[in-house]
N, C-alpha and C positions, 0 to 999 in steps of 0.2 A: 504493499500499500504506500503510495506516495504521500509524503508530508512536506509541507513548505511552512517553515516557522520563522516569523520575524521577531526581532527584539531590538531594544535600544531606543524606543520612543520616549517622549516625555515633554516637559516644560522647559523652555530655554528663553533667555532674554534676547531681544533684537541685537544682532551683531554676533551672537554666540555661535557655537558649533555643536553638532550632534552627529553620532555615527550609528547608522542602522545596520543591522546584520540580519542575514537570511540563511538558514540552514535547510538543505534539501536532502531528504532521505528517500530511498525506495526507487530511485531511477538513475539513469546515467546522465552525465553532463555532456556526453559526446554529441556533437552537432546540434547544440542547443543555443538558444538566446535567453539570457537571464536579464530581467529588468525590474526596475522600480517604477511604480506608478503612484499617483496620489489622487485623492478625491476630496475636495473641500465641500462643506454643506451647500446644497443647491447647485452644485456644478457637476459636470461630467468627470469621470475618471480620465486622467491625462498622463501621458508618458512623461517620465522624469529623466530616466537614463537607461541604456541597455548595454550589455556586453556580451559578445559571443563567446563560445568556448574556445575560439581561436584568439580571443583577446581584443577584438575590434570594439571600440566603444562609440556610443552615440548619445548626445545630450539634447534635451529641449533647450531652446533659447533661454529660458528662465533659469536654467541650471548651469549653463555653460560658464566656466570660469570660477564657480562657487562650489559645485559638487564634483565628487570624483567617485566613480563606480569601479569596483575591482572584484574579481572572482578568483577563488582558489579551487581549481578543479579537483585537486587531491582530497580536500576537505569538504567539497561540495557546498561551499558557502559563497555568497555574494554580498558585499558590503557597499554601503553608500555613506561617504563622508560628506557632510554638509557644513559648509562654512558661510559666514556672513549672512546668517539667517535673518529673515524679516517676517513681519506678521503675514504677509502674502504666502509664505511657505506653510502656514498652518493647514493641516489636512491629515486625513488618514492615509498612511503610506502602505502600499501593497507590494509584495514581492511576487514575481511571476517567472516561471520557467516554461519555455515552449520549444517544441522540436518541429521543424517544418519539413523534414524528410521522413519517409516511412521508417518506423512507425511514428506517426505524428502524435503529439499530445500538448496539452497546456494545463498547468496547475497554478492556482493562486493560494497565497497565504491568507490569514484571517485579517491582517492589517494591524498597524500600530499607529497610535495617535501621536502627532507631532504638534505642539502648540508653541508659537512664538509670541511672547507677550512680556510686557514689563509689569 
């Protein structure tokens, strides 16, 4: 059974940093794309950053230069380091792993709350 478990959310002041971690069990990291998404109240879920199993990263414009995504294929973890946080970054952050080649799959974590407030 595949499990995607996030950790590291919480309350942080504007300008602060937070590191989110995601641990995946029960499936391979081979030929996958791992990503962090977020959803603020009343808004659609949006992409924050992705990293492929080959190490290629991609960032939303809002995250570029402030956030860093990294994956450890051996440990099957994917982290999101978030710096220079502002209230607009407040949301529930979700970890996702998907595979676009056969056998395809996609799995989501339960989400962690990130609140940026003074």
